N, C-alpha and C positions, 0 to 999 in steps of 0.2 A: 504494500500500500504506500502511495506517495505521502511524503511528509505533510503536505498541505491537506491531504484528505484526512489524515489522522488528527490534525489540528482542528479541522472542521467538525469531525465526529466528537472530539473532546468537548468543544464548546456547545454543540447541540445536546449531547447527553447530559451535561451539567445543567443546562437551562431546562430541559424537558423534565428531568427527574426532580428538580427543585419545585417546578410548577406542579408536577403530578402530586408530590407529597403535600404541597400547600393546599391544592384544591380538595384532595381527599380528606385532609384533616378538617378543613373548613366545613365540608358537607357532613362529616361525622359529628362535628360540633352542633350543627343544626339538628341532626338526628337525635343527638343526646338531649338537647333541650326539649324536643318533641317527646322523647321517651320518658322524660321526667314526669310527664302527666300520668303515666302508668304506675310510677313509683308510689307505693302506699296503697294502691287500689288492689293489688294482688298480695296475698299473704306471703311475707318474707321477701318481697320484691321491692327493694329500696334503691337509693341513689347508687350505691356500690354495684348492685346487681345490674342496674340500667347501664352503668359504665362498662361492665363486662360484656353485656349484650351488644353494645355498640362496637366494642373491640372485636368481638367475634364477627360482626357484620362489616368490618373495615375492608376486607378483600372485595366485597361487592362495590363499595365506593371507589376503590382503586381501579377496578375493571371498568366501571361506568364512566369514570372521568378520564380514562387513559387517552382516548382520541383527542379530547379537547385540551388536555395537557400537552400533547404532542404539537397541536396547532399553536397554542400560546407560547409554549417553550421554544419552539423553532423560530417563531417571530422574534422573541427576545434574543435568542442566541445569534441568529443571523443578523438581527438588527444591531446588536452590539458590535459585531464585526463590521457592519456597514458604517456605523457611527464613528468607528476608529479608522476608517479608510482601509481596513484590511481586505474587504471585498474588492476594492479597486486594485489593491496590490495583487490579489489572486488573479484577477482578470489580466493584469499587466504581465503576470508570469505565465500566461497561456491558458488559464482556467476560464473556459467559456461558461455562459449561463447554463447551458445544457449539461456540461460536465459537473457543475456544482449541484444541479438538480439530480443527476445520476448518482453522485456521491451521497447526497442526502437520502435518496430513495433506497440505496443499499443499506443504510442504517435503518430506514423505515421497515425493510423486510425483517430485520432482526427484531425490531420493536413489535412488529405485527405477530411474529412467532411467540414473543413473550406474552402478548395480550391473549393469544389463543390458548397457551398453556395455562395462563391465569384463569381464563373463563371456562376452560374445559375440566380442570382438575381442582384448583384451589377454591374457587368461588362456590361450586356446588357443595363441597364438603363443609366449608365454613358456614354457608347459609343453613344447611341442615343442622349443624351443631348449634347455631344461634337459636334456631326455632326450638330444638329440643331443650336447650338451656332455659328458655323462657317458659316452655310448656310445663316444666316441672313445678312451677309456682301456681299453676292453675289446678283447680280442684276437680275438674272433669276432663274427659277425653277431648281429642281434637274435634271441634265442630267444623266440618269441612265447609259448610256454608249455613246460612240461616235456615235454608230448606233441606239441609242434609245433602248427601251425594247420590246421584243417579249413575249407575254403572250397567254396562251390558256385556254379557258373555254368552255366546251361543244363542240359545232361545230363551235365556233368562234375563229379566230386568231386575236390578236390585236397587233398593233404596236403603241407605245407611244413615242413621242419625248421628252417631259419633264413632270415631275410630280411636281406640286406645293404642293400638299397635297394628302391625301387619298381620297379626294372628289373633287379635281380640277386638270384637265389635260390640256395639250397643245399639239396640233398636234397629232390627233388620227386617225388611220385607222383601220377599222373593216372588216375582210374577213370572210364570212359565207360559210361553205362547204355543198354541197348537196351530201350526202353519196350515194344516189341511182344513181345519174348521174355520180358521181365520179369527180366533179369539183366544181368551185365556183358558188354560187347562188346569192351572193350579195356582193358588195363592197361599204362601206360607209366611207367617209372621212370628218373630221370636224376640224375646226381651234382650238376649245376648247370644253371642256366637264365639267359639274359639276354634283354632285350627290344631289338628293333631300333627305329629311330626311328619306324617306322610302327606297325602293330599286331601284327606277327609276333614270336613268341618262338622262340629257338633253344635247344634242349636239348643238353647235352653228356654223352657217355658213356651212351648210352641202351640200355635193355633194353625191347623192345616186344613185348607179347603180344596177339595178336588172337584173340578167342574166337568161334567160329562153330559151326554144327551139325555140321561135319565134324571139329572138333577145335581144338586150340590151336596157332597158328602163331607161332613165336618168331623175332625178328630183333634184331640188335644194330647200333647206329649210333654213329659218332663224333660226329655232329651230326644233329639232326632239327629241322626247322622246323615249328612248330605255329601256325597262324593263330588269332587271337582267343582266346588261352588264357584270359586273365583281364583285366578292365578295370583300369587302373592305379589308379584311385581306390579300388576295392574292396580291392586289395592294400594300399593305405595304411591302410585301416581295421583290417587284421589286426595292424598293428604299433603302433597308438596306443591310448591310453586315452581314454575318453569326454571327459575334461577337455580334450583337445587338439582336440576337434571343435566347430565352431560349430553352431548350430541348423540351418542350411541343410545342412551336411555330414551331420548326423545324419539329417535328413529323407531325403537321398539314399540313405544306407545302409539306412534302414528300408524304403524303397521296393524296394531290391534284395533285401532279405531276404524281403519279401512276394512278390515276383515269383518267387522260388525256393522258395516254401513253407517258409521257415525262421522260427523263432521270433525276434521282434524286441522282445519285451516290455521287456527291460532297457534297450535303446536308446531305446524310446519313453518310458520313465520319465525317462531322462536328458534327452531332448528337452524334455519338459514342465517339467523343473526349470530350464531356461534362462529360463522365464517365472515360475515360482512363487517362485524365490529373490528376484528383485527385488520381487515383490508382498509377500513376507514382511516387508519393511521397513515397509510400511504397517500390517501386523498388529502389529508390535512397538510402533509408536507408539500404536495403539489400546489396547494393554495398558498402556503407560506412563502415559498421562494419568489414568485413574481411580486407579491406584496412588498417584500423587503427591497427588492430591486426597484420597485416603483417609488418607494420612499427615500431610499439611500440614507442620507444623514439628516433629512429634514424632519423626521418624526422621533419623538422621545419614547421612552419605555412605556409611559402611561398611555400614549396613543396606540402603541402596538398592542398592549394588553386589551384596550377597549375594542380595537378592531377584531382581535382574536375572540373576545367574548361575544361580540355581535355575530361573527361568522359561525361560532360554535352553536349559539342559540338558534340561528337560522337553520343550520343543518339539523339540529334536534327537532325543531318544529316541523320542518319539511319531512323528515324521516317519519315522525309520528303521524302526520297527516296522511302521507301516502300509505303507511302501514294500515291505518284505520280504514281508509278508503278501499284498500284492497280487500280487507276482511268483509266490509259491508257489501261490496259489489262482486265478490267472489273471484277476484283476480288471482292469477298464480302467485303463490307465496314467494317464490324466488324472484319474480318480477317486482313485487312490492318491496322486497328487502334490498334489491340491488339498484333500483332506479335513483334513489337519493345519491348513491355513490357515483353513478354515471353522470348525473347532472352537475355535481360539484367538481368532478374530474374534468368535465368539459369546460366549466367555468375557469378552473385553474390553468388548463392548457390555452384557453383563449387569452387569458391575461399574460401568459408567458410569451405568446406571439407578439404582444404589443410592447414588450420590454425590449429595449435595444441593448 
């Protein structure tokens, strides 16, 4: 690597990582202030526990803020070089704008890989740990939503009130469909359910209704064994947020949704974001280079930070708008995820062509 390329990398890395740390700590502070509202409302959950919860959630903020830290940090790093006439010296030494961009993007590839590893391995584990940490202060199981969770497996529709773990449920209703008759063939309701070491589930305090052409047959059981009620990994998906899932786990859940003729658009979008978020670091660098060359020494650090924040917010709003529009109108998830990247890449390349 050329000496000037190493010098450029060093300045960019220092600015980016300082910006990254500052942004992440700032947003963690905001989260901590908001989390203090829960302190005292949960038994044993006070200020110290709220602080620990925010620390466990810090990787999420690191991952979310990474592309914007790359944009603002690169604006500051390259801007400082321009302010000290070092960019001019580089160009006089034979470094063209495109070579500076190429060197910057090489660093961006490494940063993108770092973001991918962070989002694929560290964030899902830390988010799950943070949720479990806070859950231990609650007196009941996980309420997957105000209306409970609806799941489908084969010809069974399941409604679950609360999930204590992947092997322990509370308030479960099972509806079995008869495809030949086009209606329900069985309705089973139980106060609780637990899973045996194999694949069988045991329902407790059961009300069982079998529906046939001759009528409805009702039976009550203290316990009832149901084989292959629900795959354990699918039950896990009902109690976690997409941030807790890796790309592989999302792909498994999407496949399950498709096999059961269920809508998986939201999860497909989250799946593609595992790849577009790291790629967005390259896009931010493509934007930063022409902006710095356009300002050269005329702009101060404050102005560069302001421009970086405006561009970052613009990208965030555009990304969310296109994502939501895609979900509403049924656009391909890959298209919804990648369009913001393409638009901002085109903007960056257009600005580069205008720089002399």
